[in-house]
Structure formats: structure tokens, C-alpha cells
C-alpha angles and dihedrals in degrees: 000000000000123000110259092029111151127231134176139219111287097028120114123244113238095195142038098257150133120254134191128212110260105180138297126292090237090064097253129120099201144121094033117231118254118266090259092052098046095078125030138179120218132183122220109283096026119124122242107249133222120245098267098196090069100018095237133139112246144202116232127200122208110241104171144340119261 
């Protein structure tokens, strides 16, 4: 998996890594996620979440490995 690879809500993480919010699956950029939702850490096998504060599917970009 290459750094900066993009994933979306519902996909499964294949690595222990940190990810950053990269937009919504409906093509919008607002409202912005909360500070706690903007960056996430997932273990291999965990599912990429939606942004719960606005109940939207999201794109996530790999930033670094955990």
C-alpha cells in the first residue's frame, strides 16, 4: 500500500496505519469533520468509518504506517 493511497467508508484497511479525511463520498467538502474525526488510526482488518458528526461517507488518505 502506497502512502497517500485513498480509501472510502466501508472498505477494509489492509495495514496498521494513520489516515486523514480527504472529502466526502457525495463530492462535498462541508461541513468539515471535527478535530477528532479528521485523523484516524486503523489496524489491519478494521473498516473505514463514516464521519459521524454529519453522518456522511468519507474518503480517507493514508498518511503513515503505525
